[in-house]
C-alpha positions in Angstrom: 205.3 50.8 129.3 206.0 54.0 131.5 203.1 55.7 129.6 200.8 53.0 130.7 202.4 53.2 134.5 201.6 57.1 134.6 198.1 56.4 133.0 197.2 53.7 135.8 198.6 56.2 138.4 196.1 59.1 137.1 193.4 56.4 137.1 194.1 55.4 140.6 194.0 59.0 141.7 190.7 59.7 139.8 189.3 56.7 141.4 190.3 57.9 144.5 188.9 61.4 144.0 185.6 59.7 143.3 185.8 57.7 146.3 186.1 60.5 148.5 183.4 62.5 146.9 181.0 59.2 147.2 181.6 59.0 151.1 181.4 63.0 151.4 185.0 64.1 152.0 185.8 66.9 149.8 189.4 68.7 149.4 189.5 71.8 147.4 192.9 71.2 146.0 192.3 67.5 145.2 190.5 67.6 141.7 191.0 66.2 138.1 193.5 69.3 137.4 195.8 68.7 140.5 195.5 64.8 139.4 196.7 65.8 135.8 199.4 68.2 137.3 200.9 65.5 139.7 201.0 62.8 136.9 202.9 65.1 134.8 205.3 66.2 137.3 205.8 62.3 138.3 206.4 61.4 134.7 208.8 64.3 133.9 210.8 63.4 137.2 211.1 59.8 136.4 212.3 60.9 132.8 214.8 62.9 134.4 216.2 60.6 136.6 216.3 57.9 133.7 218.3 60.6 131.6 220.7 61.5 134.3 221.4 57.8 135.3 222.0 57.3 131.6 224.5 60.1 131.3 226.2 59.3 134.3 226.7 55.7 133.3 228.0 56.8 130.0 230.2 59.3 131.2 231.7 57.8 134.3 231.3 53.9 134.6 231.6 52.6 131.3 235.1 51.6 129.8 234.2 52.5 126.3 233.0 55.8 127.4 236.1 56.6 129.4 238.5 55.4 126.5 236.3 57.9 124.2 236.8 60.5 126.6 240.6 60.2 126.6 240.8 59.9 123.1 238.9 63.1 122.6 241.0 64.8 125.0 244.3 63.6 123.2 242.7 65.2 120.0 242.0 68.4 122.0 238.1 68.3 121.1 237.4 68.2 124.9 239.0 69.9 127.9 240.3 67.9 130.8 
């Protein structure tokens, strides 16, 4: 689903590029390469946010994760 969303974002920006070209508005920096780069950065940022949230949730909020952490600390496998 994420890939489809980013594809739609790229398609929208490309359509916007062609629309601006049709009405005579041109930006040197707004081209297909910049659109692809923007979509790539947005997808990487979303992946980063999802992964940071998952790590945070599994480390700090889950009771199971807290019990696991305490057990590992008792065994000396991780530091306090």
